[in-house]
Residue frames as qw, qx, qy, qz and C-alpha x, y, z in Angstrom:
[[0.028, -0.891, -0.452, 0.029, 0.01, 0.02, 0.02],
 [0.387, 0.261, -0.023, 0.884, 1.51, 3.41, -1.02],
 [0.169, -0.733, -0.431, 0.499, 0.85, 6.32, 1.19],
 [0.324, 0.846, 0.177, 0.385, 0.22, 9.63, -0.47],
 [0.389, 0.296, -0.328, 0.809, 2.61, 12.39, 0.48],
 [0.383, -0.527, 0.026, -0.758, -0.26, 14.10, 2.37],
 [0.879, -0.367, -0.244, -0.181, -1.00, 10.92, 4.32],
 [0.786, 0.057, -0.337, 0.515, 2.67, 10.45, 5.15],
 [0.119, 0.424, -0.237, 0.866, 2.98, 13.99, 6.35],
 [0.624, -0.510, -0.070, -0.588, -0.11, 13.55, 8.53],
 [0.924, -0.207, -0.298, 0.117, 1.25, 10.35, 10.03],
 [0.597, 0.229, -0.321, 0.698, 4.65, 12.07, 10.67],
 [0.177, -0.539, 0.119, -0.815, 2.90, 15.04, 12.36],
 [0.794, -0.453, -0.133, -0.383, 0.83, 12.80, 14.54],
 [0.873, -0.103, -0.325, 0.349, 3.86, 10.67, 15.47],
 [0.334, 0.378, -0.314, 0.804, 5.81, 13.78, 16.45],
 [0.477, -0.538, 0.055, -0.693, 2.95, 14.77, 18.78],
 [0.922, -0.303, -0.167, -0.176, 2.73, 11.31, 20.26],
 [0.746, 0.168, -0.393, 0.511, 6.54, 11.21, 20.94],
 [0.058, -0.586, 0.303, -0.749, 6.31, 14.17, 23.31],
 [0.364, -0.201, -0.822, 0.389, 6.03, 13.52, 27.03],
 [0.291, -0.801, -0.500, -0.156, 3.27, 14.66, 29.36],
 [0.081, 0.570, -0.273, 0.771, 3.71, 17.94, 31.04],
 [0.128, -0.037, -0.777, 0.615, 3.43, 18.24, 34.86],
 [0.478, 0.015, 0.126, -0.869, -0.23, 19.59, 34.55],
 [0.744, 0.063, -0.486, -0.454, -1.20, 16.07, 33.47],
 [0.572, 0.110, -0.768, 0.264, 0.45, 14.15, 36.23],
 [0.617, -0.605, 0.098, -0.494, -0.95, 13.27, 39.68],
 [0.326, 0.229, -0.858, 0.323, 0.38, 11.18, 42.61],
 [0.765, -0.467, -0.055, -0.440, -1.34, 9.16, 45.33],
 [0.424, -0.538, 0.704, -0.186, -0.05, 6.99, 48.11],
 [0.438, 0.268, -0.829, -0.221, 1.06, 3.46, 47.07],
 [0.808, -0.313, -0.425, -0.262, -0.55, 0.26, 48.34],
 [0.803, -0.412, -0.327, 0.280, 0.11, -0.42, 52.04],
 [0.280, -0.934, 0.064, 0.211, 1.68, 2.99, 52.44],
 [0.767, 0.031, 0.328, 0.551, 4.42, 2.17, 49.87],
 [0.266, -0.199, 0.263, 0.906, 6.05, 4.60, 47.49],
 [0.394, 0.556, 0.150, -0.716, 3.77, 7.21, 45.70],
 [0.547, 0.355, 0.699, 0.294, 2.18, 6.04, 42.54],
 [0.102, 0.457, -0.176, -0.866, 2.38, 8.63, 39.63],
 [0.346, 0.425, 0.819, 0.171, -0.49, 8.50, 37.18],
 [0.127, -0.013, -0.251, -0.960, -2.59, 10.59, 34.84],
 [0.470, 0.285, 0.554, -0.625, -6.29, 11.00, 35.52],
 [0.459, 0.345, 0.791, 0.212, -8.61, 9.29, 33.01],
 [0.281, 0.877, 0.361, -0.144, -10.45, 12.47, 31.94],
 [0.114, -0.810, 0.340, 0.463, -7.12, 14.17, 31.24],
 [0.327, -0.211, 0.809, 0.441, -5.90, 11.45, 29.00],
 [0.404, 0.566, 0.713, 0.089, -9.26, 11.32, 27.18],
 [0.126, 0.933, 0.078, -0.328, -9.15, 15.03, 26.66],
 [0.190, -0.635, 0.583, 0.471, -5.68, 14.64, 25.24],
 [0.407, 0.119, 0.845, 0.324, -6.62, 11.87, 23.00],
 [0.314, 0.809, 0.490, -0.085, -9.50, 14.14, 21.63],
 [0.008, 0.885, -0.219, -0.411, -6.92, 16.89, 21.02],
 [0.262, -0.444, 0.738, 0.437, -4.39, 14.63, 19.30],
 [0.241, 0.140, 0.895, 0.349, -6.82, 12.53, 17.20],
 [0.333, -0.188, -0.322, -0.866, -9.92, 14.62, 17.10],
 [0.542, -0.084, 0.522, -0.653, -13.09, 13.99, 18.97],
 [0.878, 0.307, 0.116, -0.349, -14.23, 11.74, 16.10],
 [0.444, 0.665, -0.597, -0.070, -10.80, 10.40, 15.25],
 [0.215, 0.175, -0.934, 0.225, -10.79, 7.50, 17.83],
 [0.741, -0.346, -0.124, -0.562, -13.22, 5.30, 19.67],
 [0.048, -0.297, 0.902, -0.310, -13.12, 2.69, 22.35],
 [0.815, -0.182, -0.281, -0.473, -15.24, -0.45, 22.93],
 [0.569, -0.418, 0.646, -0.289, -15.34, -2.95, 25.72],
 [0.496, 0.292, -0.787, -0.222, -14.02, -6.30, 24.50],
 [0.624, -0.315, -0.715, 0.020, -14.81, -8.00, 27.79],
 [0.283, -0.555, 0.346, -0.701, -15.91, -7.04, 31.38],
 [0.716, -0.171, -0.677, 0.008, -15.61, -9.71, 34.03],
 [0.547, -0.705, 0.179, -0.413, -16.51, -9.68, 37.66],
 [0.430, 0.416, -0.760, 0.253, -13.55, -11.40, 39.27],
 [0.357, -0.252, -0.829, 0.350, -15.05, -11.67, 42.72],
 [0.404, -0.593, -0.032, -0.696, -17.85, -10.37, 45.04],
 [0.420, -0.094, -0.786, 0.444, -17.05, -11.19, 48.66],
 [0.441, -0.653, -0.173, -0.591, -19.85, -10.29, 51.14],
 [0.412, 0.032, -0.704, 0.578, -18.95, -9.97, 54.85],
 [0.066, 0.055, 0.507, -0.858, -20.58, -9.13, 58.14],
 [0.329, 0.480, 0.755, -0.304, -24.02, -10.65, 57.52],
 [0.381, 0.626, 0.600, 0.321, -24.24, -9.17, 54.12],
 [0.087, -0.933, -0.199, 0.286, -23.43, -5.54, 55.10],
 [0.066, -0.791, 0.415, 0.445, -20.02, -5.07, 53.41],
 [0.893, 0.404, 0.190, 0.056, -18.78, -6.06, 49.98],
 [0.286, -0.572, 0.551, 0.536, -15.37, -6.45, 48.32],
 [0.767, 0.560, 0.301, -0.085, -15.51, -6.46, 44.55],
 [0.311, -0.472, 0.557, 0.609, -12.95, -6.81, 41.81],
 [0.688, 0.630, 0.309, -0.188, -13.60, -6.31, 38.09],
 [0.440, -0.279, 0.552, 0.651, -11.41, -6.72, 34.93],
 [0.541, 0.757, 0.198, -0.308, -11.99, -5.00, 31.65],
 [0.530, -0.020, 0.540, 0.654, -10.44, -5.45, 28.25],
 [0.326, 0.830, 0.238, -0.385, -10.91, -2.43, 26.03],
 [0.612, 0.269, 0.439, 0.600, -9.97, -1.72, 22.37],
 [0.083, 0.804, 0.085, -0.582, -9.17, 1.72, 21.28],
 [0.629, 0.358, 0.555, 0.410, -9.47, 2.14, 17.59],
 [0.079, -0.471, 0.153, 0.865, -8.29, 5.12, 15.36],
 [0.563, 0.584, 0.080, -0.579, -10.19, 6.38, 12.40],
 [0.375, 0.589, -0.633, -0.332, -7.79, 4.57, 10.10],
 [0.929, -0.061, -0.318, -0.182, -8.43, 1.15, 11.76],
 [0.437, 0.337, -0.685, 0.475, -5.21, 0.97, 13.83],
 [0.690, -0.608, -0.120, -0.374, -6.06, -0.30, 17.33],
 [0.259, 0.342, -0.782, 0.452, -4.63, -1.26, 20.65],
 [0.718, -0.508, -0.375, -0.292, -6.18, -3.35, 23.36],
 [0.211, 0.318, -0.708, 0.594, -5.21, -3.52, 27.07],
 [0.522, -0.449, -0.719, 0.095, -6.56, -4.59, 30.48],
 [0.153, -0.509, 0.281, -0.799, -7.83, -2.47, 33.33],
 [0.447, -0.295, -0.812, 0.231, -8.91, -3.31, 36.86],
 [0.339, -0.545, 0.051, -0.765, -11.32, -1.82, 39.41],
 [0.530, -0.223, -0.764, 0.294, -11.53, -2.85, 43.03],
 [0.322, -0.584, 0.180, -0.723, -13.23, -1.70, 46.20],
 [0.417, -0.067, -0.832, 0.361, -13.23, -2.91, 49.71],
 [0.103, -0.338, -0.677, 0.646, -15.80, -2.61, 52.42],
 [0.218, -0.184, -0.344, -0.895, -18.60, -1.14, 50.28],
 [0.404, 0.112, 0.596, -0.685, -22.00, -0.73, 51.84],
 [0.704, 0.442, 0.172, -0.528, -23.86, -1.36, 48.58],
 [0.683, -0.019, 0.657, 0.318, -23.17, -4.28, 46.23],
 [0.503, 0.751, 0.405, 0.134, -24.72, -2.44, 43.35],
 [0.045, 0.986, -0.154, -0.046, -22.74, 0.73, 43.88],
 [0.532, -0.544, 0.582, 0.287, -19.53, -1.34, 44.32],
 [0.664, 0.244, 0.628, 0.325, -20.09, -3.05, 41.11],
 [0.356, 0.906, 0.210, 0.095, -20.85, 0.17, 39.30],
 [0.193, -0.912, 0.333, 0.145, -17.66, 1.86, 40.66],
 [0.622, -0.323, 0.646, 0.302, -15.48, -1.15, 39.82],
 [0.654, 0.514, 0.510, 0.218, -16.82, -1.44, 36.26],
 [0.219, 0.975, 0.035, 0.035, -16.23, 2.26, 35.55],
 [0.385, -0.786, 0.453, 0.169, -12.82, 2.11, 37.12],
 [0.698, -0.084, 0.645, 0.300, -11.74, -1.00, 35.15],
 [0.601, 0.657, 0.381, 0.249, -12.95, 0.44, 31.86],
 [0.068, 0.991, -0.113, 0.022, -11.25, 3.80, 32.42],
 [0.565, -0.585, 0.543, 0.207, -8.09, 2.04, 33.45],
 [0.717, 0.215, 0.601, 0.280, -8.21, -0.07, 30.37],
 [0.400, 0.880, 0.223, 0.127, -8.78, 2.91, 28.13],
 [0.178, -0.927, 0.318, 0.085, -5.82, 4.70, 29.62],
 [0.609, -0.340, 0.670, 0.256, -3.57, 1.57, 29.22],
 [0.676, 0.469, 0.500, 0.270, -4.73, 1.01, 25.58],
 [0.245, 0.968, 0.033, 0.052, -4.13, 4.77, 24.79],
 [0.401, -0.783, 0.412, 0.237, -0.66, 4.71, 26.28],
 [0.758, 0.034, 0.561, 0.331, 0.34, 2.21, 23.49],
 [0.520, 0.780, 0.251, 0.241, 0.11, 4.99, 20.97],
 [0.482, 0.565, -0.189, 0.642, 2.96, 7.01, 22.55],
 [0.381, -0.064, -0.483, 0.786, 4.58, 8.96, 25.33],
 [0.182, -0.204, -0.007, -0.962, 2.03, 11.79, 25.10],
 [0.705, -0.321, -0.305, -0.554, -0.90, 9.50, 26.02],
 [0.765, -0.552, 0.166, -0.287, 0.68, 8.15, 29.08],
 [0.932, 0.142, -0.227, 0.245, 3.56, 5.73, 28.11],
 [0.308, 0.632, -0.394, 0.592, 6.13, 8.20, 29.50],
 [0.593, -0.599, 0.242, -0.481, 4.76, 7.48, 32.95],
 [0.991, -0.111, -0.025, 0.066, 6.50, 4.08, 32.82],
 [0.564, 0.489, -0.311, 0.588, 9.93, 5.88, 32.64],
 [0.620, -0.639, -0.363, 0.276, 10.89, 6.11, 36.29],
 [0.463, -0.135, 0.002, 0.876, 13.63, 8.71, 35.68],
 [0.036, -0.433, -0.383, -0.816, 11.24, 10.89, 33.87],
 [0.487, -0.681, -0.474, -0.272, 8.47, 10.65, 36.59],
 [0.609, -0.434, -0.294, 0.595, 11.02, 11.32, 39.41],
 [0.289, -0.070, 0.061, 0.953, 11.92, 14.62, 37.79],
 [0.152, -0.454, -0.503, -0.720, 8.47, 15.74, 36.38],
 [0.471, -0.695, -0.541, -0.055, 6.65, 15.51, 39.72],
 [0.484, -0.345, -0.209, 0.776, 9.22, 18.06, 41.15],
 [0.072, 0.212, 0.272, 0.936, 7.75, 20.80, 38.83],
 [0.106, 0.482, 0.641, -0.588, 5.09, 22.77, 40.52],
 [0.094, 0.475, 0.636, 0.601, 2.07, 23.67, 38.39],
 [0.111, -0.014, 0.206, -0.972, 0.50, 27.06, 39.10],
 [0.304, 0.445, 0.759, -0.365, -3.22, 26.87, 40.07],
 [0.150, 0.367, 0.617, 0.680, -5.58, 27.57, 37.24],
 [0.129, 0.304, 0.262, -0.907, -7.55, 30.77, 37.44],
 [0.240, 0.480, 0.828, 0.160, -11.13, 30.35, 36.03],
 [0.095, 0.304, 0.300, 0.899, -11.67, 34.03, 35.78],
 [0.339, -0.746, -0.522, -0.237, -14.65, 34.38, 38.19],
 [0.443, -0.866, -0.175, 0.153, -14.34, 37.53, 40.23],
 [0.637, -0.133, 0.097, 0.753, -11.02, 38.71, 38.71]]
């Protein structure tokens, strides 16, 4: 298949964008499991917004390949629930190129089984979308797997955003 010069130029431009790394405004941290080292991550809505900017709002789509409830454990006479859910999501670009990846959602000691399942399914799907998007390049989150990069980027302080109300 021969690419036209325009198509090749578009692909090169897109690749150049995707090769860039996330700026500090996209990066968050939270405590690690069991009080371990902090985890560095990008929030789902930020990565989705970035994918919309890079590919266009109609230039990509995602679909759930599978959604599996791994466990529902009920404790204390049915009053508390622990739930774990796995999702596999495919992210497809307009030209048909796609990546799939897995995501996970978990909650412990939830009061409502239904709310716990809802939260875990959403978390698993968002996690899978983020993981699938990272396969397209650094800009969509792959750079977060570079420990040297994340150690430096989290040191950069991002000024608070002014929304202009009352200014």
